[in-house]
N, C-alpha and C positions, 0 to 999 in steps of 0.2 A: 511504619513506612519501610524501614529496613527489612523487616520480616516479609512484608508484601513483595518487595523487590526481589528478595531471595527466592520466594515461592514462584514468582513469575519467571525467573531465570531457569528454575528447574522445569517448569511446564514447557517453556520454549525449547529447552534441550530435549525433552521427551518428544515434542512435535518434530524437531529436527531429525531425531533418530528414526521416527516413524516414516518420515519422508524419504530418508535414505534407504529404507528397507522395502518400501512399497514397490511392487513390480509395475503397477500402472497407476499413474497419477490422474485424478479426475480432471476433466476438461475445465471445470469451474473450481479452481482452488480457492480456499478461503484466504482471508486477509493475512493471517499469521504466516501461511505458506508463501504468499507473495513477498512478504518482508524477508523471510528466511532466504528465499532465492535471490532477492536483491542483495542481501549480504554476501551470498555465495559469489555473485557477479562482481562484488567490490563496490556496489553502489551505496551501501549502508554499512555502518559498523555494528558490532554486536550490541553496543550501548544504544544505538539508534533503534534497533529492533526491539530491545527490551523496553525502551521508553515508549515507543509507539504502542506496543501491546498493553503496557501498563496503563497508558492514558485511555485506551479504548475500554479497558476493564473497569476503570473507576469513573469514567465519564467526566473527566476533568475539563476545565474551560478550554484547554488546547485541543479537544477532540475534533473540533472543526478543521484545524490545520492538518490533522492526521487524515481525516476524511478527504479533504481536498488533495492531499498527497496521493492517496490511493486512487482517486479519480484520475489524476494526471498520469499515474503509472499505467492505468488501464487504457487511457487514450493513447499514450505513447506505444503501447503494445498492439494497438489496433489502428493502423494508419488509415484504413478505409473509413472507420468511424470518425477519425479526426478530419478527413477530407469532407465528409458529409456535414460535420459541425461547421466547418469553415464556409461551405456553400450556404447553409442555413443562415449563418450570421450575415453573409453578403446579401442574401435575399432580403433580410429584414433591414439592414443598414445601408445597402448599396455599397459602393466602393469607397465611401468616405472613411476618413481616419477615425478610429475609436478613441475616445478620451483616455488618457493614462490614469 
């Protein structure tokens, strides 16, 4: 486990270096890139990034939480999609309160 974690840190650092030297970033960045940029913005720590990538690689039981996090990040970055989702929810449920 310690060896795997160390290897993952090396791979993430290599990805970070590649991102910092690329002239043009793809419009559709991958999950690791999104996590690295979230860390750069101060939204995540280096340990958060390492743990998220590690969980995705080994498909641990916590993978669902990472996937949901990524989905929420994407929704937050695309407000028009969020508005469409809210309209769709309201179309199905009406204006009633959703259960907690």
